Structures are given as structure tokens and as C-alpha cells.
C-alpha positions, 0 to 999 in steps of 0.5 A: 457534481460530476456523474462519477463523483460520490458524496461522503454519504454515498461513499460510506454506503457503498463501502458498507456494501463491500465495494473495495476502496482503492486509494491511488495517491502516492504511498508517502501521502497515503501513509499519513492518513487514509480511510480504514480498509483502503488499498493503496495502488499508484496509478502508474505503468505497474498498476495492472501488474500490482493490482492483479495481486489484490482484486479482480478486474470486475470487482466493485471499486470506489476510489480516492484520488488526488484532487483534480485527477479523478476523471482522468484516473477513471478513464485510465482504469477503464482503458485497463478494463476495470469496468465496475467502478462506481466513482470517487469520493468528492474532494478526496481524503480531505472530505473524509478528514474535514468531517471528522471520520476515522483515519488509519496510517502506516509508519513509513520510515527513511533509511536513517531511521531504519538503520537505528531500528536495526541497531536498537530494535527487534524487527522482522524483515520481509523482502518481497522482491524477486528471488533472483534480486534477493539472492544478489543482495538483501538486508541481513536476516531478511526472509524472502516471500512473494506478495501472493504468499503473504496474501494467501497466508496472513498467519505468516505475519506475527502481529505481536512483532513489528514487521518491516516489508520492503520491495524495490521502490516502496510502492508494492510494499505499501500496497501489500501492507494496506491489504494486510491491514484489511485482514487485521494485521497492523504492526508494520514499518514501511521503508520509504523508497524501498530497497533502492533507497536502502542500498544507499545507507552504509550503516545497514548490513547486507547479505551477502556482503 
């Protein structure tokens, strides 16, 4: 076992010691099954910008990654000055699932499903893009909040109603939803592909027209 790899038992022990679980997988994969309490953050060129919303650089972290990318992921994070990384779960999420451990999920819908939900459902829409982008175009009746506003005031989320949170590409919105779930907010829809995908659906009404 490599020095950075963590057995399931050690991983669970650290999670109980308030190590933050960061899941670096694609939001689409993350949405279908993840360890409860995980925060999803794709390790791409926007990682550091997005991570700054959710944790400090010296925060104690344990990782879940795609199999085969574990050591590479740690090297990248250390270059970004994340120094307090204890390691990664050996063989990733499959280890967790094969041992029958509880999993969580996020309902991620495509734009066709979104159009139907708008027509027949009763959704709240939170747009976390910039105020400038929101002014240009947004889903009709959506409200514009920054990521930090929703993090700092989780009471803005009414868990009795389904809240659809969307960003530009679907990555930051999944990160935020996963974070809010760690604060006992669970009634969300995530839009796969974010606003870039939403804009391509002619059955969705936008403001301004």
C-alpha cells in the first residue's frame, strides 16, 4: 500500500476526527454515489478559485479520487499549497460501496427534465453566476445569489421545497450543493452542464426575453 493511501478503517477514523472529505471526481459521477459529508470539487484549472469558498489551505483533508489518479492528484494539490492532506481512500468510492457503507446522492437532471419540472413542478431557482451574467439572461423567476451568500446563510435554503442551483457549467453548483448537504440541506436538483446547457433548450423561458 502506497504511503498516501488509506484503508477504509483509517479513512473512517479520520473522517470522525473532522478531516474534510474532498471528492475530486466529475460531478456526474459524484452525483450518483458519494460518501456522506463529502464536498465535490473537480481538480481542474478552476479548483483553487472554487475551493477557497469551502475550506482553508491548511485544513485537514482526505480525498476520494478516480482510481489511478490518486498520487497525481496529491502532487497537484501540494503544488497549489494544500499541505495538510492525510491521504486518499484506497481504490476510491468502490471500496466504500463494496463494504456496504452508506452512500448519498444528488438528483442531477438534464435540460429536458428541467423543462418538464418547470412546467409541472414547483421549483425554486438559485443562479450563482456573476451578477453581470445574471442580468444578461437567466431562467425566469430565478434569484441571483453568490456562493458565499448561500454558504454564510444556509437559512436561505428552504428544505421543504426543491431548490435548483445552477452555475455556468455545473461544477461549482455541485460543489455548493454537496457543501450544503453537510449542513443538513438535502432537497436539491442539480442541472447537468449548468447554464451553458440550459441556454440550448427552447422550451425553457428566460428573462429578459
